[in-house]
N, C-alpha and C positions, 0 to 999 in steps of 0.2 A: 117108837113114835117120837118125833122131834118136838121138843117143847121150848128150846132155847136157840136163838140166833146170835152168833158172835160175829161182830164186824171188825175188820181192819178199819183204820181211819184214813190214812193217806191214800189218795187217788181212788177212794171208795166213797167216803162221806165228806171229804174235803178235796179241793183242788190243790195240788202241790206243784206250783209252776215256778220253779227257780229259774228256768230258762227265760221266761218272760220278765221276771224281776231283774235279772242281770242285763238283759238286752235293753231295758228301759233307761240304763245309764248312758247308752249310745257311745260306749267305748269302741276303739278300733277292734276289728275282728280278731287280731292277734292278742290284744290285751284281754278281750272277753274270754278267749279260749284259755289263756293262762290262768285267769281267775276261776274259771269253771273247773279246771284241773286241780287247782290249789285248794278249792273249797268244796264245792258240791260233788265233784267226782272223786274226791280224795277218799281213800279207804278209811281214813280217820273219821269220816262223817259218821260211821257206825257207832263210834264211841260217844257221839252226842246222844244217841238213843240208849246206849248201855248205861250211861249215868255213873261211870266210875271216874273218868277224868274230870278235872276242873275245866271251866270255860277257858282259862288262860292256857292250860296245857293243850287244849284242842286248838286254840288260836295259834299257838307257837308251831304246832305241826303244820297248820295251813300256811303260815308265813314262811316256813322253811322251804316250801315249794315255789314261792315267788316273793322273795324278800324285798324286792324293789316295789312291791305293791302292798306293803304292810298297811298303809293308811286305808286303801280301798278294801282290803280284807276285813279290817276291823269295822268299817262302815257297813259292809255287807252283813256281817254277823249281827251288828247292833240293830239293823232294820229287817232282819230275815223274816219277821212276822208278815211282811208284805208278800211273801211267797204263797201264803195260805189264804184260801177263801172257801167258805162253806159251799158245798155242792147244792144246786137248787132242789134236788130230790130228797135230801137227807131227812128233813123234819117229817115230811109226809110218809116216807118209807117206814121210819121208826113208828110213827103213830099208827099206820095201817097194821103193822105186825103186832103191836100191842093190843089193838082192837080185836085181833084174832085170838087173843089169850096167850100169845107167845111172850117169853121173856127175851129181852134184848140186852146184850152185853157188848163191850168193845175190848179189843186186844190189839194194841198198837205199838210198833217200834216208834217211840216218840221221846224227844229229849226234854228235860226240865225247863231249860231256858226257852226253847221254842214254845212249849206249852204256856209259859208265863206271858209270852208275847202274842199269843193267839187265843186268849181265854174266850173272847166273844165268839170267834168262829167255832170254838169247841163247846159252846154251852149246851149243845144238844145232849152232851153226856149227862147232864143233870136229869134228863127224863129216862135215861137208860136204867136198867136194873143193877148195873154195876160194871166193872171193867178194870183193866190194868194197863197202865202205860209202862213201857219197858224200863224206863229209868227208875221206876219205883222199886223194882226188885232186882235190878242189875243183870237182867237177862234179855236177850233179843230173839225174835223169831229168825229162823225156824228151830231154835233149840227146844227140845221137849220140855225143859223146865218151865218155860213161860206158859205153855198151854196147861201143864199140870198145876201150876200155881193158880190159874184162873178156876180150874175145876175144883181145886181144894178150897179156895177162898169162898166160893158160893155153893159148895156141896152139890156140884153138878155131875150128872152121869154122862160120860163121854158119848155114849151111843144115843143120847137124847139131844145132842147138840149138833148144830151145823155152822160151819165157819165160812165166811166170805172174805176173800183177800184178792188183791190184784196180781199177786205173784204166786206162780205155781209151786215154787219151793216152799212157800209158807203153807200152802194147802197140804203139801206132802208132809210137812212137819206136824200138822194137825192130825192127819190120817194116821200117822205113826203112833199117836196117842189115843186112837180110837174115835176121833171126831170126824164126821163126814164134812165134805167141803165142796164149794162151788167157786170157781175162779171168776172174779169180777172182770167184765169187759166194758159194757156200757150199762147204764141203769135199765134201759128198756130190755136188753137181752138178759141181764142177770136177774131182774125182778121176775121176768117170765119163767126163767129156769127155776127160780126159787118156788114160785107158785106151782109149777109142774111137779117139782120134787115133793112139796108138802101135800099135794093132791094125789101122790102116788102114780104120776104119769111117767 
């Protein structure tokens, strides 16, 4: 029997719209593409979530991809909190689940600097029963260690937990640890799928 719901955060409980943020600067198409590749599409971005590299080490990796745009890259980094906005369904969804007697946790690939810049958008975590941001333990999904860390921290039984994430690879990572999962698509579809699951349909 499921007694705990574990949420991913990005693109589930918050909107992560770096494309809209970048396009708001009205750069040329070529410049925008170069900046996207250097920063948000850069494989180094995962290191912001892992929390091992310093901010400057990460920035230098970005700048190496487009050194002529160092000023712009640093500005994008400084204001990246503007990429994040709380989803309109978040508060009510959490409240509804808690009213049903379910525990609610979060498990997110999320960097320390971004968290500091988006505290207000993330304050729904205050009403959750707990959670882990990846940078706190230096592990990222879908590595088994991050799921196991959450289970251990809160003494949860994997077979009593259900994980909701927008990425199938992260759902598979949870399942490998014995946690059941639902892939997030839209709030309407996913909340219905969750209701059906909990009702045994």
